[in-house]
Backbone as JSON Lines, residues from 0, in Angstrom:
{"i":0,"aa":"M","n":[19.11,-7.85,23.67],"ca":[19.42,-7.52,22.29],"c":[20.92,-7.72,22.03]}
{"i":1,"aa":"I","n":[21.74,-7.29,22.99],"ca":[23.18,-7.45,22.81],"c":[23.55,-8.92,22.74]}
{"i":2,"aa":"L","n":[22.98,-9.73,23.64],"ca":[23.31,-11.15,23.65],"c":[22.82,-11.88,22.41]}
{"i":3,"aa":"E","n":[21.65,-11.53,21.94],"ca":[21.04,-12.3,20.86],"c":[21.38,-11.79,19.46]}
{"i":4,"aa":"I","n":[21.8,-10.55,19.33],"ca":[22.07,-10.0,18.0],"c":[23.53,-9.59,17.84]}
{"i":5,"aa":"E","n":[23.98,-8.7,18.72],"ca":[25.31,-8.13,18.53],"c":[26.44,-9.1,18.83]}
{"i":6,"aa":"L","n":[26.36,-9.83,19.93],"ca":[27.42,-10.75,20.3],"c":[27.66,-11.83,19.23]}
{"i":7,"aa":"P","n":[26.62,-12.48,18.73],"ca":[26.87,-13.47,17.67],"c":[27.47,-12.86,16.41]}
{"i":8,"aa":"Q","n":[27.08,-11.65,16.06],"ca":[27.63,-11.02,14.86],"c":[29.07,-10.59,15.04]}
{"i":9,"aa":"L","n":[29.38,-10.0,16.18],"ca":[30.72,-9.47,16.4],"c":[31.76,-10.54,16.7]}
{"i":10,"aa":"K","n":[31.38,-11.56,17.43],"ca":[32.31,-12.6,17.86],"c":[32.12,-13.92,17.1]}
{"i":11,"aa":"H","n":[31.23,-13.93,16.11],"ca":[30.94,-15.14,15.32],"c":[30.6,-16.3,16.26]}
{"i":12,"aa":"L","n":[29.7,-16.01,17.17],"ca":[29.29,-16.94,18.2],"c":[28.17,-17.83,17.68]}
{"i":13,"aa":"N","n":[28.27,-19.12,17.99],"ca":[27.22,-20.06,17.63],"c":[26.0,-19.77,18.5]}
{"i":14,"aa":"L","n":[24.83,-19.65,17.89],"ca":[23.61,-19.31,18.63],"c":[23.22,-20.37,19.66]}
{"i":15,"aa":"A","n":[23.75,-21.57,19.52],"ca":[23.45,-22.62,20.49],"c":[24.04,-22.32,21.86]}
{"i":16,"aa":"Y","n":[25.03,-21.43,21.92],"ca":[25.67,-21.09,23.19],"c":[24.93,-19.98,23.96]}
{"i":17,"aa":"L","n":[23.95,-19.34,23.37],"ca":[23.25,-18.25,24.05],"c":[22.6,-18.67,25.38]}
{"i":18,"aa":"P","n":[21.93,-19.8,25.46],"ca":[21.38,-20.19,26.77],"c":[22.47,-20.39,27.82]}
{"i":19,"aa":"K","n":[23.62,-20.9,27.41],"ca":[24.72,-21.11,28.35],"c":[25.3,-19.77,28.81]}
{"i":20,"aa":"I","n":[25.38,-18.8,27.92],"ca":[25.87,-17.46,28.3],"c":[24.91,-16.81,29.27]}
{"i":21,"aa":"K","n":[23.62,-16.94,29.02],"ca":[22.62,-16.39,29.93],"c":[22.7,-17.06,31.29]}
{"i":22,"aa":"Q","n":[22.91,-18.37,31.3],"ca":[23.04,-19.1,32.55],"c":[24.3,-18.65,33.3]}
{"i":23,"aa":"L","n":[25.39,-18.44,32.59],"ca":[26.63,-17.95,33.2],"c":[26.42,-16.58,33.83]}
{"i":24,"aa":"L","n":[25.78,-15.68,33.12],"ca":[25.52,-14.35,33.66],"c":[24.62,-14.41,34.88]}
{"i":25,"aa":"Y","n":[23.65,-15.3,34.89],"ca":[22.78,-15.45,36.05],"c":[23.57,-15.93,37.26]}
{"i":26,"aa":"I","n":[24.42,-16.93,37.06],"ca":[25.22,-17.47,38.17],"c":[26.11,-16.39,38.75]}
{"i":27,"aa":"I","n":[26.73,-15.6,37.89],"ca":[27.6,-14.52,38.35],"c":[26.78,-13.46,39.1]}
{"i":28,"aa":"A","n":[25.59,-13.16,38.6],"ca":[24.76,-12.11,39.21],"c":[24.28,-12.49,40.61]}
{"i":29,"aa":"V","n":[23.97,-13.74,40.83],"ca":[23.44,-14.14,42.14],"c":[24.53,-14.55,43.12]}
{"i":30,"aa":"S","n":[25.76,-14.61,42.68],"ca":[26.87,-15.02,43.53],"c":[27.67,-13.79,43.96]}
{"i":31,"aa":"A","n":[27.23,-13.18,45.05],"ca":[27.94,-11.98,45.5],"c":[28.46,-12.22,46.9]}
{"i":32,"aa":"P","n":[29.67,-11.92,47.22],"ca":[30.73,-11.47,46.31],"c":[31.2,-12.65,45.47]}
{"i":33,"aa":"F","n":[31.57,-12.36,44.23],"ca":[31.89,-13.41,43.28],"c":[33.41,-13.58,43.15]}
{"i":34,"aa":"T","n":[33.87,-14.8,43.36],"ca":[35.26,-15.16,43.1],"c":[35.23,-16.22,42.01]}
{"i":35,"aa":"P","n":[35.69,-15.9,40.8],"ca":[35.55,-16.84,39.69],"c":[36.4,-18.1,39.86]}
{"i":36,"aa":"N","n":[35.79,-19.22,39.64],"ca":[36.46,-20.51,39.57],"c":[35.99,-21.14,38.26]}
{"i":37,"aa":"I","n":[36.82,-21.07,37.25],"ca":[36.43,-21.48,35.9],"c":[36.0,-22.94,35.87]}
{"i":38,"aa":"S","n":[36.69,-23.8,36.57],"ca":[36.35,-25.22,36.56],"c":[34.96,-25.47,37.13]}
{"i":39,"aa":"K","n":[34.64,-24.83,38.27],"ca":[33.31,-25.0,38.87],"c":[32.22,-24.38,38.01]}
{"i":40,"aa":"L","n":[32.51,-23.21,37.42],"ca":[31.52,-22.59,36.53],"c":[31.22,-23.47,35.33]}
{"i":41,"aa":"S","n":[32.26,-24.04,34.73],"ca":[32.05,-24.88,33.55],"c":[31.23,-26.12,33.91]}
{"i":42,"aa":"E","n":[31.45,-26.67,35.1],"ca":[30.65,-27.82,35.54],"c":[29.19,-27.44,35.75]}
{"i":43,"aa":"R","n":[28.94,-26.29,36.39],"ca":[27.56,-25.86,36.65],"c":[26.8,-25.57,35.38]}
{"i":44,"aa":"I","n":[27.49,-25.03,34.38],"ca":[26.83,-24.67,33.13],"c":[26.72,-25.86,32.18]}
{"i":45,"aa":"G","n":[27.67,-26.78,32.28],"ca":[27.62,-27.97,31.44],"c":[28.42,-27.84,30.16]}
{"i":46,"aa":"I","n":[29.47,-27.03,30.19],"ca":[30.36,-26.92,29.03],"c":[31.79,-27.13,29.51]}
{"i":47,"aa":"N","n":[32.7,-27.41,28.57],"ca":[34.07,-27.63,29.01],"c":[34.77,-26.3,29.32]}
{"i":48,"aa":"R","n":[35.87,-26.42,30.03],"ca":[36.6,-25.24,30.53],"c":[37.09,-24.34,29.41]}
{"i":49,"aa":"E","n":[37.62,-24.93,28.34],"ca":[38.16,-24.15,27.23],"c":[37.07,-23.35,26.51]}
{"i":50,"aa":"T","n":[35.9,-23.94,26.36],"ca":[34.79,-23.23,25.74],"c":[34.36,-22.06,26.6]}
{"i":51,"aa":"L","n":[34.31,-22.26,27.9],"ca":[33.93,-21.19,28.8],"c":[34.94,-20.05,28.72]}
{"i":52,"aa":"L","n":[36.21,-20.36,28.66],"ca":[37.22,-19.3,28.58],"c":[37.12,-18.51,27.28]}
{"i":53,"aa":"S","n":[36.74,-19.17,26.21],"ca":[36.62,-18.44,24.93],"c":[35.34,-17.64,24.89]}
């Protein structure tokens, strides 16, 4: 509910990014211990680095 309703309303998020956000959360959840590497995450998800940071 938060991802599909509240996040787009509060952050003016394009709904097309929801599958990518869910994919990002899944990658983080299964990668324990997690050390973030923005470049590798953006490649795995299929979006550019700047979009991932925003």
